[in-house]
N, C-alpha and C positions, 0 to 999 in steps of 0.2 A: 569163306570170307571174301568171296568175289565182289560182294555188294559194296565193300569198302572202296574198291577201285572205280565204282560207278561215278561219273561226273555229277550226277544229280545229288548223290550223297555228299560229295565234296562241297557242292553249292550250298546244301542245307547246313553243313557244319560251319562253313565260312559265314553264312548268314546269322547262325546262332551266336557265333563269336562276336560278330560286329554288333548284334543286337545287345549282347551282354555289355560289351565295352561302351556302347551308347548309353545303356541304362546307368552304368556306373558313373560315367562322365556327366550325365544329366543330373544325377543326384549330388555329385560333388559341386557341380556348377550352381545348382539350386541352393545348396547349403552355403556356398560362398556368397551368393547374391543375397541370401537372407541376412548376412552379417554386414551388408554394405548399404549405406544410406547416402544418397546423392541429392543434394540441393542445387539444382542447376539454374540456368538463367530463366527458363520458363517457370519453374517453381517460385523463384524470387518475384517474378512479374505478377504471378497469381497472388502472392502474399501482399505485395505493395498495392495492387489494384483492389484487393479486398478491403484493405485498410482505407484507401481513399473513398471507396463507395460508402463505408460506414461513417467516416469522420469528415467527409467533404473537404479533405486536404491530403496531400501526400505525406507519408510518414517521414519523420526526421531520421538522420543517420542512426542515432541510438535506437529509435523505435523500430527501424527496419532490421537492425542487427538483433534486436530482442525478438522480433517476429521469427527470424530464421532460427535462432536458438530455441524458441519455443516449439517450432515445427520439428527440429531434430529431436528434442526431448520427447515430444508426443509420439514420434515414430519409434523411438527406442522403447518406451514403456508399452506402446501398442503391440509391437512384435513380441516382447517378452510376455505380455498378457496372453497373446495367442499361443505362444509356446507352452505355457502353463495350462492351457485349456480353459481360460476364464470366459471365453466366448461360446463354449459349448452349450447348446440349448438356451441361449441368452439372446434375446432380441434387442438388447441395449446396444447402442451405436458405439463407434470407436472411442469417443471421449469418455464414455462410461467405463470402458475397459481400462483406460488409462487411470481413471479415478480409483478403480478397484485395486490396481497395483499400488497406488499411493496409500489407499486405506490400509492395505496389508502391512506396509511398513509402519504406518502410524499405530496400528493395533500392537505390533511388536514393541514399538518405542514406549507405549503407555501401559505395558503389562504391570509394571510396579509403580506405586504412588511415590512421588518425590519425598525425600526425607527432609527433616527440618535442617539438617546440615547443608543439604543441596540447596534448599530454598534460601537460607541465610547467605550462602556463597553467591547465589544468583542476585540476591538483593544487594550484596556488597559491591558487586560488579556494575550495578545499574541504579545507584541510590537516587540520582536526580531524575530518573524516569518516574519516580513516585513522589516527587516533591509536592508538597501542598502549597498552592499559590497564595500570595498575600491577600488579605481581605481588608475592606475599608467600610466603615459606617459613616454616612454623610447625609446632610440635607442640602437643599439648594433653593435659591430664589431665581425665578426666571424672568428674562426681559425679552419681549417679542420684537425683533428687529423690523418685521413687516409693519407693525403698528407704530413703533417709535421712530423708525428711520435712523438718521444720523445721530439723534439724541440718545439712542439706546446705550452707547458707550458711556457718555457722561452721566446718565441717570444711574447706571450700574455702579460707576465709581462713587457717586455721591452716597448711594445706599450703603456701599461697602464701608465708607469712612464712618458713617453713623453706627453701623453694627460693630465695628472694631472699638468704637469709643464708648459703646454702651457698657454699663456696669450694674448687674452682671450681663455678660454677653448672652444674647438669646441663642438657643441651640437650633431653632427653626424660625424662619420669618417669611414664609411664602407670600403673606399678604402685602409685603412691601414691593412685590413685583407683579407680573401678569399671570393670568390663568394658564395652567399647563395640563396637557392631556395625560401625563404619566404621574406617578406619585412624587411627592416632594422629599420623602424621607426613605433612606435605604440602610439596611442592617447587614453588615459583614458581607459585602459583595466582592466577588473575585473580579480581576480585570476582565475576564471574558464576559462576565455578566453585565459589568458596566458598559463594555463595548457594544453589546447587543442592544442596550437601552439608548445609549447617547452617541455611539460611534467610536472609532478607534482613537481619533485625536483627543477627544475629551477624556477617555480612559487613560491615555498616555500622560496627559497633564496632571492627573490625579495621583499618579504613581509615587511621586517623591514629596508630596505635600504633607506637612506636619498638621497636628491638631490645631484648629482655628479657622478663621474666615479667609477665603482666598477668592481671586477673580479680577476682572470678569474672565470666564473660561468659555470658549465658544464650542458649539455643537451644531448638528444639522438643524436644530430647532431655533437657535438663536444664541443669547448670552446667558451665563449663569454665574451667580455668586455661590460658592460652595463652602459649607462649614464641615470640616472633618472632625468627627467626634471620637473616632477610635480607629486604631491601625493594628492589625495582627500580621506580623511579618511572616514571610515564607519560611517553611521548615521541612525537613525530611522526617516522615512519620516513623514511629516505632514498628518493628517487625510485627508485633502482634496485631497492630491495627490493620495491616494490609495482607495478612497471610493468605486469605482466600484469593485475593487478586494475584499474589505471587504464584500460587498453584496454577491458576489458569494461564499466566504468562509463561511460566516455566514449561508447562506442557505444550503450549503453542510453539515455543522454540524447539522443543524436543521433536515435535511433529515435522516442523520445517527441516530440521537437521536430518531426521530419518529419511525424508523424501529425497533430500539432496544426496545423501549417502547411497540410497538405492539407485538413483539415476547415475551417479558417478561410477558405481561398481558395474552397472549393466552396460553403460555406454562404452566403457573401456574395452569390451569385447567386440565392438563394432568398428568397421572401417567407415569413417564418415567423410564424405567429400562435399565441400561447398565451393561453388564457382565464385571464388574471391574476385575474379576480374569483373564478372557480371554484378556482383554485389557492390564493388567499389564504384563501378560505372553508374549504378542506380544511386548510390550515395552522393556522388558528385553531381548528378542530375538534380537531386533533391536540394542540395546545397545551393545550386545555381538558380533554382526557381524562386 
C-alpha cells in the first residue's frame, strides 16, 4: 500500500474530491437559479422601449406594471413547460410553449360539461350581463340645415304643430321634409343600432320619448321630427333563451380561472425579484413626460 503515500495519489484524490464538490455545488446552484426570476432595470427598459416602438408612446404606469407582470408570468410558465419536456422535438418558440401550459389547464377545466344548476347559478350572479336592450319603432321627417339654413328650426316646428294637430295623426310623413339618404321608417331598433345610423346624441334623445311626435331632434345630418310608434322596454331574458350563450361564457370563465390557478400554483415555488426602484423610477419618468 506504499502507493497510498505517493504525493501524486494524494493530488489525484484531492482533485476528485474537489471535482465532486464542485459538481454538487454547481447542480445545487443551477437548481436554485432555475427557481429564481429577476426583472432588473435592463429588463424593464427593454419592455418599456418595446412598447414605445410599437405604440409610438411610452407606457403608462399601469401599462408598464402590466408588462412586468406579463413577463414574469411568461417566464414561470415557460420554465415549467421546459421542465415538463413540452419543448422536446418541438420547433415552436417560447410563447407557444406557454400556450401549451395554459391549454393543458384549460383541457382539465373543461373535462366535464357544466350542469344546469351551475349555469343557473352563474346566470343568477350576472343577470344584467344578459339584459336585452330596449327597442324603439319610429319614423322621421328630415330637415336639411345646409339647404334651409336658419329657417330649418322654424320650418320643423311648424310641421310638428301640424302633425300633432292632425286627426288622425299620420304615422309617417317624410314628404313634409327633405330627401334623406337613409330610410324614413325603423322597426324595433336597439339604441346601438340607432346610434350607428344617426349618432349617439340622437339615440340618447330618443331613449325616454313616449309614443307620438317629437322634435326637432338634431343629428349629424340635420334636424328630424320623430314619431315613436312602439317601445319595448329592456328586460332580463329567461334562462332557456340564452342557455347556449351561458355555456360559452361559463366555460370561458372556467378557462380563465384554470389558467390563473395554474400560474398562481407554479409561481409560488419561484423566487421572483423585481427591481422596484428601477420600475418606480421609470413610472415617475412616464408620469413626468
